[in-house]
C-alpha positions in Angstrom: 103.8 155.7 98.7 105.3 153.6 102.0 102.4 152.4 104.0 103.1 150.2 107.4 100.2 149.0 108.9 99.4 148.1 112.9 96.5 145.9 113.1 95.4 144.7 116.6 92.5 143.0 115.6 90.1 139.9 117.0 86.6 138.2 116.1 83.7 139.0 118.3 81.8 136.2 116.6 80.1 134.8 113.4 80.7 137.9 110.8 82.0 140.5 113.9 85.4 141.8 114.1 87.0 144.9 115.5 89.6 146.1 113.6 91.9 149.3 114.5 94.6 150.3 112.1 97.2 153.5 112.6 98.4 153.9 108.6 101.5 155.8 108.0 101.4 157.3 104.7 104.0 159.1 102.5 103.2 161.4 100.0 104.9 163.9 97.9 107.5 164.6 101.0 104.4 165.2 103.9 103.8 162.8 105.9 100.3 161.9 107.1 98.6 160.1 109.5 95.8 158.6 109.7 93.7 156.4 112.6 90.8 154.2 111.7 88.7 152.7 113.5 86.2 150.0 111.8 83.5 148.2 113.3 82.2 145.4 111.0 79.3 144.3 112.5 77.1 142.6 110.2 76.2 145.6 108.1 75.0 148.2 110.9 77.1 150.7 109.9 77.2 154.2 110.7 79.8 156.6 108.9 81.4 159.4 110.8 83.7 161.8 109.8 87.5 161.2 110.6 90.8 163.9 109.8 94.0 163.2 108.3 96.3 165.7 109.0 100.3 166.9 107.9 103.0 166.4 110.1 104.5 169.6 108.3 102.1 172.1 108.1 99.8 171.3 110.4 96.8 171.7 108.3 93.6 169.3 108.5 92.7 167.2 105.8 89.0 165.6 105.6 88.6 162.3 104.6 85.7 159.9 105.0 86.3 157.1 107.1 83.6 155.0 108.5 82.8 153.7 112.0 80.1 151.3 113.3 78.2 152.6 116.5 79.2 149.9 118.8 77.5 149.4 122.1 79.1 146.2 123.5 77.9 143.9 126.6 79.7 142.0 129.2 83.6 142.7 129.4 85.7 139.9 131.3 89.0 141.5 131.3 91.4 140.1 133.3 92.5 140.7 137.0 94.6 143.0 138.1 93.8 145.9 135.1 93.3 149.7 136.5 90.1 150.9 136.8 89.8 153.2 133.6 87.0 155.7 136.0 89.0 156.7 138.7 87.6 155.9 142.0 86.8 158.3 144.7 89.4 159.4 147.4 89.3 158.5 150.9 88.1 161.9 152.7 86.3 163.0 149.5 83.0 164.4 150.9 81.8 166.0 147.1 79.1 164.2 145.1 80.0 161.4 143.3 78.2 162.4 140.5 79.8 165.0 138.4 77.1 166.8 137.1 75.9 166.7 140.6 79.2 168.8 141.2 78.1 171.5 138.3 74.3 171.9 139.3 73.0 170.1 136.2 73.6 167.4 133.6 76.3 168.1 132.1 79.2 166.4 130.5 82.6 166.5 131.7 85.9 168.2 131.3 86.4 164.3 130.0 84.2 164.8 127.8 82.0 161.9 129.2 78.2 161.7 130.6 77.4 158.3 131.9 73.6 157.1 133.4 73.5 154.0 135.0 70.2 152.1 134.4 68.7 149.9 137.1 65.7 147.7 136.0 63.1 145.7 137.5 64.2 145.8 141.8 60.1 144.2 141.9 60.6 143.7 145.9 58.5 144.0 149.2 58.8 146.3 151.7 62.3 144.4 152.7 64.6 145.3 149.6 67.0 142.3 149.5 70.5 142.8 150.8 72.4 141.7 147.2 70.2 144.4 145.4 71.4 146.7 147.4 74.9 145.4 147.4 74.9 145.4 143.4 73.9 149.0 143.7 76.5 150.6 145.8 78.9 148.4 143.7 77.8 149.9 140.2 77.7 153.2 141.9 81.5 152.8 143.5 82.2 151.5 140.0 81.2 154.1 137.7 80.3 157.2 139.2 77.2 158.0 137.1 75.8 161.3 136.4 72.2 160.0 136.6 70.6 156.6 137.7 67.6 156.1 135.9 65.0 153.5 137.7 63.3 152.0 134.8 60.0 150.7 136.5 58.7 147.8 138.3 60.4 149.4 141.6 57.5 148.3 144.1 56.5 144.3 143.7 52.4 145.6 144.4 52.0 142.0 144.1 53.5 141.1 147.1 51.5 139.5 149.8 52.7 142.9 152.0 50.4 144.6 149.8 48.3 142.9 149.8 45.3 145.0 151.9 45.6 147.5 149.4 46.1 145.0 145.9 44.6 146.3 143.1 45.4 143.9 140.0 44.4 146.5 137.5 44.2 149.9 137.6 40.6 150.1 136.2 39.3 147.6 138.8 37.0 148.8 141.1 37.8 146.7 144.5 37.0 148.8 147.8 40.3 149.8 149.2 39.9 151.1 152.8 41.8 154.5 153.8 44.2 152.9 156.9 45.5 149.9 154.3 46.3 152.2 151.9 48.5 154.6 154.6 49.9 151.2 155.5 50.8 150.6 152.0 52.3 154.3 151.9 54.1 153.6 155.0 55.8 150.6 153.7 56.5 151.8 149.9 58.4 155.0 151.9 60.5 152.0 153.8 61.6 150.0 150.8 62.1 153.4 149.3 64.7 154.4 151.8 66.5 151.3 151.6 67.1 151.1 147.7 67.5 154.9 147.6 70.1 154.7 150.8 73.5 154.2 148.0 72.4 156.9 146.0 71.6 159.3 149.3 74.9 158.6 150.8 77.0 159.2 147.1 74.8 162.3 146.3 73.9 161.0 143.3 70.6 162.3 141.6 68.2 159.7 139.9 64.4 159.3 138.4 61.8 157.3 138.2 59.2 155.8 135.9 56.8 152.9 136.3 56.1 149.3 135.4 53.2 146.9 135.2 53.2 146.2 138.8 54.5 149.7 140.7 50.7 150.6 140.7 49.6 147.2 141.9 50.4 148.2 145.6 47.2 150.4 145.9 49.0 153.8 145.0 48.6 155.6 142.0 51.5 156.4 139.7 50.5 160.4 140.8 50.7 159.1 144.4 54.0 157.0 144.1 55.4 160.2 142.0 54.8 162.5 145.2 56.9 159.3 148.2 59.8 159.7 145.8 60.0 163.8 145.6 60.5 163.2 149.4 64.0 161.7 149.2 66.8 163.8 148.4 68.4 163.6 145.1 65.0 162.3 143.4 64.7 164.8 140.0 61.7 163.8 139.0 60.8 167.6 139.7 63.0 170.3 141.0 65.7 169.1 143.6 68.6 171.1 145.6 71.1 168.0 144.1 70.5 169.5 140.7 69.5 173.3 141.4 70.3 174.2 137.9 68.5 171.3 136.1 65.9 172.2 133.1 62.8 169.5 133.9 60.1 169.5 130.9 57.3 167.6 132.4 54.7 165.6 130.8 53.1 163.2 133.8 54.1 160.9 136.2 56.5 158.9 135.5 57.2 161.1 132.1 59.7 163.7 131.8 62.7 165.0 129.7 66.4 166.5 130.9 68.4 168.2 128.8 72.1 167.4 129.2 74.7 170.6 128.9 78.0 170.5 126.4 81.3 170.8 128.7 81.0 174.8 128.7 77.0 174.9 129.8 76.7 176.8 126.1 73.9 174.4 125.1 72.1 171.3 124.9 73.7 168.2 123.6 71.3 165.6 123.8 68.2 164.8 126.0 67.6 161.9 128.3 63.6 160.9 128.3 62.0 159.4 130.9 58.9 157.8 129.7 55.8 156.1 131.3 55.6 152.8 128.9 52.0 152.2 130.6 51.2 148.9 131.9 47.7 147.2 131.1 45.7 146.5 128.0 41.8 145.9 128.5 41.0 142.5 126.5 44.7 141.6 127.1 48.4 142.0 126.8 50.2 145.0 127.6 49.1 148.6 127.4 51.3 151.5 125.7 51.9 154.8 126.4 49.0 157.6 127.4 48.3 159.9 124.0 49.6 162.5 126.0 52.4 160.8 126.4 53.4 160.3 122.9 52.2 163.4 121.7 55.2 164.4 124.7 57.5 162.4 122.4 56.8 164.5 119.5 57.3 167.7 120.8 60.9 166.5 122.8 62.9 167.7 120.0 61.4 171.1 119.2 61.7 171.5 123.2 66.0 170.8 123.5 66.2 172.4 120.5 64.6 175.4 121.3 62.1 175.6 119.1 58.2 175.0 119.4 57.9 173.3 116.0 59.9 170.1 115.2 59.3 170.9 111.0 60.2 174.4 111.5 63.4 173.6 113.1 64.6 170.9 110.6 63.2 173.3 107.6 65.5 175.8 109.0 68.3 173.9 108.8 68.8 174.3 112.9 70.5 171.6 114.6 68.3 168.6 116.0 69.2 167.6 119.5 68.4 163.7 119.8 67.7 162.0 123.1 67.8 158.5 124.6 64.7 157.1 126.0 64.6 154.7 128.8 60.9 153.3 130.1 59.7 150.0 131.3 58.2 148.2 128.4 59.9 146.9 125.8 58.8 147.6 121.9 57.0 145.4 119.8 60.2 145.9 117.4 62.2 144.6 119.6 61.4 141.4 117.8 63.1 142.7 114.7 66.0 142.1 116.3 65.5 138.3 116.8 65.6 135.7 114.6 62.7 133.2 114.1 63.9 129.5 114.5 62.3 126.1 114.8 60.9 125.0 117.8 64.2 122.4 118.2 66.8 124.7 118.0 69.5 125.4 120.9 68.3 128.1 123.1 65.2 129.0 121.0 62.9 130.9 123.0 58.6 131.3 122.7 57.0 134.7 121.1 54.5 136.4 123.5 51.1 136.7 121.8 51.3 137.5 118.6 54.9 136.0 118.7 53.6 132.8 120.4 53.8 130.4 117.4 57.1 131.4 116.5 60.6 130.6 118.7 63.3 132.8 118.6 66.9 133.4 119.1 69.2 136.8 118.9 69.9 137.6 115.6 73.6 137.8 114.8 73.3 140.6 112.2 70.8 142.8 114.1 72.5 142.6 118.1 75.9 142.8 119.8 78.1 140.4 121.1 78.0 139.2 124.4 73.8 139.5 124.9 71.5 137.0 125.6 67.6 136.2 125.2 66.0 134.4 128.4 62.6 134.7 127.6 60.3 136.1 124.5 59.6 139.9 124.2 56.6 140.6 126.5 55.4 144.0 124.8 52.7 145.8 123.3 50.6 143.9 120.9 50.9 147.0 118.5 52.3 150.6 119.4 52.5 153.7 117.7 55.7 154.7 120.1 58.5 153.8 117.5 57.0 155.3 114.4 57.2 158.6 116.8 60.5 158.6 117.4 61.9 157.2 113.7 59.7 160.2 112.3 60.3 163.0 114.4 64.7 161.5 113.8 65.2 163.4 117.3 65.8 159.8 119.3 68.9 157.6 118.9 68.1 155.0 121.1 65.7 153.2 123.9 66.4 151.4 126.9 63.8 149.0 128.6 63.3 146.1 131.6 60.4 144.0 132.3 62.0 140.8 130.8 64.1 139.9 134.0 66.1 137.2 131.8 66.8 139.5 128.6 70.0 141.4 128.2 70.9 142.6 124.6 71.5 145.7 122.6 70.4 145.3 118.8 69.4 148.4 116.0 66.2 148.7 114.0 66.1 151.4 111.7 69.2 153.5 112.9 67.5 153.3 116.7 68.9 151.0 118.7 67.1 149.0 121.2 68.5 147.8 124.5 67.1 145.0 127.3 68.3 145.3 130.6 67.7 142.4 132.9 66.6 142.7 136.6 68.9 144.0 139.2 66.5 142.5 142.3 67.4 138.9 144.1 63.3 138.9 145.7 62.5 137.7 141.8 62.6 135.7 138.7 65.3 136.3 136.5 68.9 134.9 135.8 71.4 133.0 138.0 72.4 135.2 140.5 75.2 135.7 139.1 73.7 137.3 135.8 71.8 139.9 137.5 72.8 143.1 136.7 72.7 147.1 136.3 73.3 148.6 132.8 76.1 151.3 132.3 75.8 153.7 129.7 78.5 156.4 129.2 78.4 159.1 126.6 81.5 160.5 124.8 80.8 164.5 123.8 82.3 163.9 120.7 79.7 161.7 119.2 76.9 161.8 121.6 74.1 159.7 119.9 77.0 156.6 119.9 77.3 155.4 123.1 78.8 152.4 124.6 77.2 150.1 127.0 77.4 147.5 129.6 75.5 144.7 131.8 77.4 144.9 135.5 76.7 141.7 136.9 76.4 141.0 140.4 79.6 137.4 139.9 81.6 140.5 138.5 81.4 143.1 140.3 80.5 142.0 143.9 80.8 138.0 143.5 78.5 135.5 145.5 74.9 135.9 147.4 75.1 136.3 150.7 72.1 134.9 151.4 72.0 130.9 151.6 67.5 131.5 150.4 67.4 130.5 147.0 66.7 132.8 144.6 64.2 132.2 141.8 65.8 131.8 138.7 65.7 130.3 135.6 69.0 129.3 133.5 70.2 131.7 130.8 69.4 130.3 127.0 71.8 131.8 125.1 75.2 130.7 125.3 77.8 133.3 127.2 80.5 135.3 125.7 84.3 134.3 126.3 86.7 136.2 128.1 87.5 139.1 126.5 84.7 140.1 124.2 83.2 143.5 123.8 84.5 146.8 124.9 85.2 147.5 129.2 84.0 150.7 130.4 85.5 149.8 133.8 89.6 149.4 133.3 91.6 151.1 131.0 91.5 150.1 127.8 94.9 148.4 125.8 98.1 150.6 124.3 96.8 150.1 120.9 93.5 151.3 121.8 95.1 154.1 123.5 97.5 155.1 120.6 94.3 155.4 117.8 92.8 157.6 120.7 95.9 159.7 120.6 95.8 160.2 117.1 92.2 160.5 116.7 91.9 163.2 119.3 94.8 165.6 117.5 92.9 164.8 114.2 89.8 166.6 115.3 90.8 169.5 117.2 93.4 170.8 114.6 92.3 174.2 113.5 
């Protein structure tokens, strides 16, 4: 037996490495090729079956090979690399979103599907120019199928909304109708500004709510009605996606099935969840009981069964979903490491965790992330248990904490924190404000890859001379070349590995 190994390995950090191996094996006069992708990441491993195939008779042999679900963070690739996502050609007036061309959320013939998360614009009636520039650059670089605004689009506490400001949802302060009408006008003006880049490119979008949107004086239902006035909003049926199925629960809470390439079945779901705002007695709130019950029912809805337990017992395929919401879950603390208060980059926790200091746990988070503030979340929540116990969810993406950008994993569910993209609110340095690309592959739809699209990388220096309200990022920044770059073409050896993998899984 002869063995030849082509290794392309590099360290991602302590106890991290990526190993790509092409193995040539000669056995009994038959040639076998195996393409192995193995990611070693602190013990967080998921297995997937790859194929071994015989070049002599092209029979497919199954062999179990391990791969880790690898959702990565920012990447700094050398200048001059060709874009991995083909830009729109001049004169092409078709929708930038491939799903918009198809009329529904659907995987492309390339096998890809892309979502762009936009977190915490948190601005008044006048949206910062740099926020718009970041949105435009992100759309052009990624050509997403869908944009998710994950809450706090509106800074309800802005002085512009002083006439209708409501500190808590249950406040009973009198607000005049004239003040509310003025606020509705300003919210429409703000919305028109931040959805204009999407409307120009014909990219559909969906929205949920945070803890500041309602403070402008308008309920989530009123805000929902305003958003639905704009083209492309699929919080309800819209002409941009005429064939899209939408399962609705309440304003800001809905489920969107994503179809396969042939439009023959649901591959996965995107659940948009109103995660609540404030709790009586202090701290942050949780999703409503109606929304939590909706989470329990979504796997059955997407899989064509009314009851999840019935679906599992009948061995029907489970269609899993990714959740987008504003508020992080309390379980986000489980991907952090408690450390002494004087530890470099340590951040103090929030409320129940206020007596401890934390850094990112390298064994539970992906390289390239950063922790710039304690996790601000509800004291207790049943949401994670529902996501885990139904077996119908694989990831949660949240915003809210403007200075946090990381990806971790707990009990098989990926937990994502996305920083602010706004420039009229607090956050990291201007160059670190970002949107988040999440790319799904039809071959393994529940193992997406992700990347922060930072202002400094996509746009450059801020155009405004106004000082941005910032905090330093209290986490070491990844070096050049760490992580996967979803915007640029992969290396030669990555391509070789992908070619043999594709051949192996497509043989009869």
